[in-house]
C-alpha positions as CSV (number, residue, x, y, z in Angstrom):
1,M,124.7,2.6,27.9
2,E,121.3,1.3,25.4
3,E,117.9,0.5,26.3
4,R,118.9,-2.5,24.3
5,D,122.0,-3.8,26.3
6,L,119.6,-3.4,28.5
7,L,117.5,-5.2,27.5
8,L,120.4,-7.9,26.3
9,L,121.8,-8.3,30.1
10,E,117.7,-8.4,31.9
11,S,117.4,-11.4,29.5
12,A,121.2,-13.1,30.7
13,I,119.2,-12.2,34.2
14,T,116.4,-15.0,33.8
15,A,118.9,-17.5,32.1
16,I,120.7,-17.5,35.2
17,E,117.9,-17.5,37.1
18,E,116.8,-20.8,35.2
19,A,120.2,-21.8,35.9
20,A,120.1,-22.4,39.7
21,A,116.8,-23.0,39.5
22,A,117.8,-26.2,37.4
23,V,120.4,-26.8,38.7
24,G,118.8,-26.4,43.0
25,R,116.4,-29.0,41.6
26,E,118.7,-31.3,41.1
27,I,120.4,-30.5,44.3
28,E,117.0,-31.7,46.1
29,R,117.1,-35.0,43.9
30,D,120.1,-36.0,45.8
31,R,120.8,-38.8,43.8
32,L,125.0,-37.5,43.3
33,G,127.3,-38.4,45.5
34,A,128.7,-36.2,48.4
35,S,131.7,-34.7,46.2
36,S,129.6,-33.9,42.9
37,L,126.8,-32.3,44.9
38,A,129.5,-30.3,47.1
39,R,130.5,-28.6,43.4
40,L,126.3,-28.1,42.4
41,S,126.2,-26.3,45.6
42,T,129.2,-23.9,44.4
43,V,127.9,-23.1,40.9
44,E,124.2,-22.8,42.0
45,A,125.7,-19.9,44.4
46,E,128.0,-18.8,41.4
47,L,124.9,-18.1,39.9
48,R,123.0,-16.3,42.5
49,R,126.1,-14.7,43.1
50,S,126.6,-13.1,38.8
51,R,122.8,-11.8,38.8
52,L,122.8,-10.5,41.8
53,A,125.5,-7.9,40.2
54,I,124.4,-8.2,37.2
55,E,121.3,-6.8,38.7
56,E,123.0,-4.0,40.2
57,I,124.6,-3.1,37.3
58,V,120.9,-2.5,35.5
59,Q,119.8,-0.7,38.8
60,E,122.6,1.6,37.9
61,E,122.3,1.8,34.5
62,R,118.7,2.8,35.0
63,R,119.7,5.9,37.7
């Protein structure tokens, strides 16, 4: 994998971190109904799993 591709993946990691943080802040505000909060919690978990998967790919490629 080229360095440019790795930089794009690292940029995606940053974007995912920012999105997960925004979702987490919305959950903490607790202004939504239980159903919406549950869906947002699922979204937050999926974002974090995606970030971890991309981080693993980047680490493997840098070896």
